[in-house]
C-alpha positions, -999 to 999 in steps of 0.1 A, spaced: -328 588 -455 -358 565 -464 -339 534 -453 -325 549 -421 -352 538 -398 -354 502 -411 -317 496 -411 -313 495 -373 -332 496 -341 -336 530 -324 -319 537 -291 -339 546 -261 -328 582 -264 -337 584 -300 -371 569 -294 -378 594 -266 -368 622 -290 -393 610 -316 -418 608 -287 -413 644 -280 -418 652 -317 -451 634 -320 -467 645 -288 -469 682 -299 -471 695 -264 -489 667 -246 -472 654 -215 -460 618 -214 -478 606 -182 -511 621 -193 -511 602 -226 -498 570 -211 -527 571 -187 -552 569 -214 -534 542 -233 -525 521 -203 -560 522 -189 -573 508 -221 -547 481 -222 -556 470 -187 -591 459 -198 -622 460 -176 -623 444 -142 -649 419 -132 -665 437 -104 -700 443 -91 -726 456 -116 -720 493 -120 -749 517 -113 -728 546 -124 -706 551 -155 -690 584 -145 -683 605 -114 -679 642 -107 -663 651 -74 -668 687 -62 -643 690 -34 -649 720 -12 -613 723 -2 -606 737 32 -635 723 52 -670 737 46 -692 745 76 -719 718 80 -736 740 106 -741 768 80 -751 746 51 -766 712 56 -771 707 93 -783 740 108 -793 743 145 -818 772 145 -829 765 181 -793 765 195 -776 793 213 -763 822 191 -727 812 195 -735 779 178 -763 786 154 -747 816 138 -762 843 116 -780 823 89 -816 809 88 -828 776 74 -852 774 45 -874 745 32 -862 724 4 -878 701 -23 -872 672 1 -900 674 26 -889 680 62 -853 688 52 -840 724 55 -808 740 41 -792 773 45 -811 804 32 -781 812 10 -786 779 -10 -820 787 -25 -813 771 -59 -798 739 -45 -827 737 -21 -849 730 -51 -827 700 -61 -826 682 -28 -851 656 -38 -823 642 -61 -798 639 -33 -786 620 -2 -772 641 26 -751 624 53 -749 644 85 -728 619 105 -694 620 88 -663 618 110 -627 608 110 -595 611 131 -578 640 112 -584 674 127 -556 699 122 -540 688 90 -558 697 58 -535 675 37 -542 643 57 -579 651 58 -581 657 20 -561 624 16 -587 606 37 -616 621 19 -603 613 -16 -586 579 -11 -605 564 19 -572 560 38 -569 577 71 -533 584 82 -541 605 112 -523 638 116 -496 630 91 -497 660 68 -473 671 41 -476 670 3 -483 643 -22 -459 613 -20 -450 586 -45 -462 559 -21 -497 575 -15 -528 554 -21 -545 563 -54 -576 585 -58 -608 573 -75 -599 589 -108 -566 569 -110 -582 536 -99 -611 540 -124 -586 549 -152 -569 515 -146 -599 493 -139 -627 508 -161 -611 519 -194 -625 548 -213 -632 548 -251 -605 556 -276 -598 593 -280 -611 603 -245 -594 614 -213 -601 590 -184 -594 613 -154 -593 650 -153 -586 674 -124 -593 711 -124 -589 741 -121 -560 741 -96 -533 719 -83 -544 727 -48 -515 734 -24 -512 728 13 -511 765 21 -502 793 -4 -465 783 -4 -470 746 3 -466 714 -17 -494 698 -38 -519 682 -15 -522 644 -15 -553 627 -27 -555 638 -63 -528 616 -78 -522 579 -86 -496 575 -59 -480 540 -59 -498 531 -91 -473 555 -109 -476 587 -128 -491 569 -157 -525 572 -140 -522 608 -127 -549 632 -139 -549 652 -170 -546 687 -154 -568 715 -167 -552 746 -151 -564 774 -173 -594 795 -162 -625 784 -182 -641 817 -173 -616 836 -194 -627 845 -230 -595 830 -245 -598 798 -225 -580 768 -241 -563 738 -228 -526 742 -235 -517 705 -232 -544 695 -257 -538 718 -286 -514 719 -315 -485 743 -309 -486 776 -328 -476 772 -364 -482 734 -365 -509 728 -390 -529 695 -393 -511 687 -426 -478 686 -407 -494 664 -381 -504 640 -408 -468 641 -421 -456 631 -386 -481 603 -386 -466 590 -418 -431 592 -402 -442 572 -373 -459 547 -396 -425 543 -413 -409 538 -379 -433 510 -371 -421 491 -401 -385 493 -389 -392 482 -354 -399 447 -341 -427 459 -318 -441 426 -310 -408 414 -294 -401 447 -275 -428 457 -251 -412 491 -243 -411 501 -279 -447 489 -284 -458 510 -254 -441 540 -269 -457 534 -302 -491 531 -286 -484 564 -268 -478 581 -301 -511 568 -315 -529 581 -284 -513 615 -288 -527 617 -323 -561 605 -312 -564 632 -286 -550 660 -308 -574 651 -336 -604 638 -318 -635 660 -323 -650 645 -292 -621 655 -269 -616 689 -285 -653 698 -285 -657 691 -248 -634 720 -240 -653 745 -262 -673 763 -235 -681 790 -260 -706 766 -276 -727 767 -245 -755 794 -246 -748 825 -225 -778 817 -204 -764 784 -194 -729 798 -186 -746 826 -166 -766 800 -146 -735 781 -136 -718 813 -126 -693 835 -144 -664 826 -122 -636 800 -123 -655 775 -102 -689 778 -119 -673 774 -154 -652 745 -141 -683 727 -130 -699 733 -164 -668 720 -180 -670 689 -158 -705 682 -172 -692 686 -208 -662 663 -201 -685 636 -187 -706 639 -219 -673 633 -238 -667 600 -221 -643 611 -193 -648 587 -164 -639 609 -134 -636 647 -130 -624 661 -97 -629 698 -92 -610 713 -62 -626 745 -50 -594 763 -38 -559 772 -51 -546 764 -17 -561 749 15 -566 783 32 -580 803 3 -617 795 3 -637 772 26 -611 774 55 -631 801 73 -613 806 105 -622 843 103 -653 861 89 -670 828 82 -704 843 77 -693 871 54 -673 848 32 -701 822 30 -728 848 23 -710 871 -1 -689 846 -21 -687 809 -13 -724 799 -10 -738 819 -39 -711 805 -63 -716 770 -50 -754 773 -51 -754 783 -87 -728 757 -99 -740 727 -80 -777 732 -86 -772 738 -123 -751 706 -125 -777 684 -109 -806 700 -128 -788 696 -162 -777 660 -156 -813 652 -146 -828 670 -176 -804 653 -200 -811 618 -186 -775 615 -173 -780 618 -135 -790 581 -132 -756 570 -144 -734 599 -132 -724 600 -95 -720 635 -81 -701 637 -48 -698 670 -28 -670 663 -3 -648 682 20 -618 678 44 -640 681 76 -666 705 91 -662 735 113 -664 740 151 -699 743 167 -687 773 187 -679 805 168 -644 818 176 -634 854 184 -627 862 147 -664 855 137 -651 822 122 -652 785 128 -622 763 131 -615 727 120 -639 700 133 -635 664 123 -659 648 149 -690 655 128 -697 670 94 -719 666 63 -715 656 27 -740 654 -2 -743 628 -29 -766 625 -60 -772 603 -90 -753 572 -100 -773 548 -79 -775 570 -48 -809 570 -31 -827 602 -40 -844 623 -13 -827 608 17 -808 619 48 -786 595 67 -774 601 102 -778 630 126 -757 651 149 -764 662 185 -780 696 193 -748 715 187 -736 696 156 -706 683 175 -709 645 173 -731 620 154 -760 606 174 -765 576 151 -752 560 118 -716 574 120 -698 572 86 -661 575 77 -645 589 45 -634 553 38 -669 541 39 -680 567 14 -651 561 -10 -658 523 -8 -694 529 -16 -686 552 -45 -664 524 -59 -692 500 -55 -716 522 -75 -689 526 -102 -685 489 -105 -654 483 -85 -651 461 -54 -633 481 -27 -615 449 -17 -601 445 -52 -563 443 -55 -543 469 -73 -506 468 -79 -478 494 -75 -450 500 -99 -430 471 -82 -460 448 -88 -468 446 -51 -506 441 -43 -527 466 -24 -563 465 -15 -582 495 -29 -599 505 4 -592 478 30 -605 493 62 -640 504 51 -676 492 49 -702 498 23 -731 521 33 -761 502 18 -786 526 33 -777 553 7 -778 529 -24 -810 530 -44 
């Protein structure tokens, strides 16, 4: 037995079997993502103002008219039921149901002139918002030839330290409708599954929360893990790794698996129980509030990008075609207010906001006119987003809408412009070439312009 592994080379099937043995429950693409991103090396891009990014994606289309761009002097069928309140940014008002976030507005930039060509398809609008590529009304689920999201691009071009996860998405794989496919915009697309996110799909609000893909299987003690490390070390001696890139990559994958399973830094980030109860309460004792808190902890553990999708499916939360005001007042806005305000306040207090880009994005806005179900429908012609930290100009509002919030009156901005600017802040030229699995070149975000007005 001792000489078995040095007497001959392993077949591909045998090597994959050993791979399954060593990963102890970790999935191959997730681990390859971390290893491959390090191997790629850093890219020579513009000087980065941000080292990390947290995307809070309000999936379904949040109502700009009931959050960031209220029209209190408009007719009742447009202005709705809510009143504006003053914020910490002089002259800027927000919804009365965002009292905590109102006190953090001096850290933020609000853009009130967002617009794009996608109106009816959530999938295509999500894709535009998260990749910067607008494919019109072409909906459907994620596809292998999709353009990659920021998390994937950063995993490739700005490697993370050893023993950390470069790109994490949580707490759902959001579907295009309850029975629909996975929405596009969260994956690596044509870059290959190597750069897909590490998915955290367990509810961090549950008392028994743990990450199934980042833990030793039941009954596997650390001593046995060390035995497996010895086995793999013996395998190294019997393989000519320098002359076989495939075998070398698999060997690196094994090392990365061990790194993640034994890294105190990676494991500690997921231990929300270490946070004081007062902090967890402040973020909100629900799946979204605790996911935002987890995002902060992951950034502290050297994760580059965390994307938090605020819906199990496109129609479940912010897609308020009916009972818009009841849903916003009683559920959506209080949860968002607690989580987002706590995130910005904590990052600022810890000295992290300057180098952490926070982006609150959505598919589109909602119609100026309230429908017969006390709701608002999809509206792509004008909506709002909020950005903070990571080189974003603090205490600023860009653009404006007309008296009904229907169209921008100046400084129109597209999702591609925002994604390109986010890349710039994170040290990536949006005209940089990235390559698909067939080694064909693609520009990161070709049809976009930077928005220098919002850069500090």
